[in-house]
N, C-alpha and C positions, 0 to 999 in steps of 0.2 A: 687374386688372393686376399684382398677386402672378402669375395664373395665366402668364401672360406674362415677372415674370421669371424663374417659377422654370423655366420650357424654352427661359430662355436660362441658368441655370443648371446647371438638367444634362442638357442637349445641347448646348451651344456648349463655348467655353473660351475666351468672356464675358468676364471676373468679371465677379457680381452682389453687389459686399458687405456682406451684410444678409441677417440670419433667416433665414428666412421662414414662413410656417406651414405646416403638409406635412394639415390635415387634410380629408376630403373634397371639397367645397368645392374646391380652392388644389388640388386632382391632380386634378381631373374638369375647370375650366380651363389648367392645365399643357398636361395633350395635344390640350385642343381648340386651344389655343393653337402647337401644337408645327407643323402646315401653316403660319403667319403666320414665324415666323421660320428658317423652309425655303426661305421664298422673298425674304425677306432675304436672304438668307443667299447664295442667285439672283443675287440685284440686286447685292453687293457681286461677285461671282464675275463678273458683264459689265461694270460698271467696272472690272476689271481688263484683263478683254478688248480695251479701248472704251482703255482708260490704254493701254496692251500695242499696237497695232496700231495704230491714230491717229493718237498723239500722238510715242511712240514711236520705230515706226518695226519693234518685230521683225517676225521671220519668226513664221510663224500656226503651225507645231513649237515653237522657245522657248516663246511665246503660252503655247500652250495648256500648258508643265511647270508654269507659275506659273496657271493657271485650275484644276489642277486641287490644284495645294500654295494654292491661295486656299479652296479648298473643302477639303483637310485640315487644316490651320493655325485659322477661325473651328470646325468642329466637336470640331477638338483628338484627331482622328485616332478619336473614338469609334465610328465604324458602321463603317470602320475596322476595326476591334482585335474590334467582333460579325462579319467578313467572316472577314479572320484565324482566329477562333477555330472559325466552324464550318467551317471547310472540315479545317481541324485534326481534328476529333472526326466528325465524315462521313467522309471517305475516308481515317479510320484501319480499317474496315471492322468496328467493332469491334460487340458489342450493347448495349443504348437504355441500359445502366447506365453503365456504360464513355463515351460518347457523352457523356453530361452531365458523366462528372467530366473528361475533355477541357475541354470547356466552362468550369471553375469555372479549370483551369491557366492559370495566368498567364503562360508558360513556353510560347514561336512555337516554336510545330514544321514540319517541312519542307514538312507540306504547305500549309500556315496564309502561309509561304515566298512562298508559288510561287502561290497562289491570291490575298495579298495583289498580290502582280509585274506577273499574268495583270491582275485586273482597273486597275491604274497607267495600268498601258501601256494597255490597250485604253477606258481614259474621257483619253488627252490624245491617240490617235488617233480614238477620235469628237470633241472639240471638234477637230482638225486639221481633221478633216472637212466642221467646219458652217464652219468660217474662213475654209474657201476656200472652200464655195462658196456664203455672202455670205452666211447659213441661219443665222445666227446672231443672231434678233431678243430683245431684254429680251424679249421677251411668256414663251420658249421659260424663258428664264432663268428667268423667277419661274417658269411652273406648270410646268413638272419635277421639281426639288428639294419642292419644295408636295401633288403629284401619288402625291408620291411616298412624302412621310411623312404625308399623311392616310391612304393604303393601309395605309401602318401601326398608325396606326392603330385600322383598321377589324380588322383581320390581328388584335394584342394585346388586343382585348376581344372578339372573338366564336373564340378558341383557348383551351381549359384551358389551366393552365399545368402547364410540366411538372417544376417541380421547387415546392415550396414552404418555401421557402426566400431569399433575392435579394431585389435595389432591385425587379426584376420580381413578384415577389409582390407584398413591400409596397404596391404602386404598382398592381395593380388590383389587390389587399385595398377601397381606399382609395376608387378612383375607379366612380363611374356611367357603368357600358362601353355604357347604350344609349344614354345624351347622347355621350355618344364619340360612341361611331360616327353617329349619326342627325345630331348634327352633321359630323364628318367628310364625311358622304356628302352632305350640303347644301353643304359647301367647295367639294367638289372637281361635283360640278353644275353651279353657280357657276363657277366658276374654268374651268371647257369651252368654257362660256358665253359667256364678256368672252370667251376667246382666238379663238374662233367668228368674236365680233365685232367684236376686232383685227386682225382675217386677214382682214378678209372671204368666212371661208374656213372649209363645219361641215367635213370632211374631215378634216384630224387630228382634230380634236376628239373624234369621233366616233370614225377608226381606235384614240385614244391610251387612249378610254373601255371601248373591245373590249380592248386589251390589257393593261388596271389591272387587270379584271371580268378574267382567263382569269391574271391571274400570281399573284391573291388564293387563288381557285378551288387551284390546280394549289400553293402556297407553302403553304397552309393541308394542305391532307392531306397534302403532302411531312412538316412537320413534324411532324404528327400522325406522317403512319411509322412516320418514322427517330431523334423524341427526345420521340414524344408530348407534344408540347405546344408550347406561348410560354415563350421563356425574352430575357434583354435583345439574347444576341449576339443568338439570330436572328433577333431586332427590328432588328438591327443590320445584318443583313448583309439584312432585305429592301430595307431603301433602301439600301444602296449597290449592286444586283442592280436595283433597278426603276431610279432611275436610270438606266443605264450603257442600259436596255432600252428606254427611252423617249427616251434622245433615239439609239441606235441605228432608232426608230422613224420618229423625224418628218426624217435622216437620207434614211431609201429611198423617203420619199415626197413629199419635195423632190428 
């Protein structure tokens, strides 16, 4: 239970007014629980889509804006902040040390602002397309945030730290990486099998799995080359980018 509460406390904007222990067991459980928290966020976003399109009668574009907004509100913009900081750092075209400095800078630069606006516009366009095609099945709303976070935890536990300080360093030193990786892989495969069973179609889950593996391998190599390892901001950027790519994959396949 503490792991779930910690996942809500550190990775969402949902207030958890309780002081919780941060031992090895609790931090490990927090990362294991993170994909399930993502699934709940996706379920809430699906609720917004049904409410606005089926009951309020909004058009797909405006409904898509509120779906994306719901995700931002529920996460507190945490992962978007990582995306913006990563954009600022990478497109500075500076050396590795300077890029890590930029990641720590709380100010938003031009590249971060452009990256943020582009991502939000892309996500609105993706949800608009999903609603127009009528492929916004609740299974996808639950699975995609789940899979993006599960893949992120595998990335986080299998890549060395870029810095020897910060929250990412604290959590990685505390957790059992092998347990988190194993549970994340197991839960991801289980989720894909469930999705295939629900939809009576295993093509989409198979392709989603292939996309996840490709993203994980490419992003690991990219972050090691340009940043020397993993950081909290890079992890947040991973979630945002992977969610968008998985939704695009669903659109292409449907």
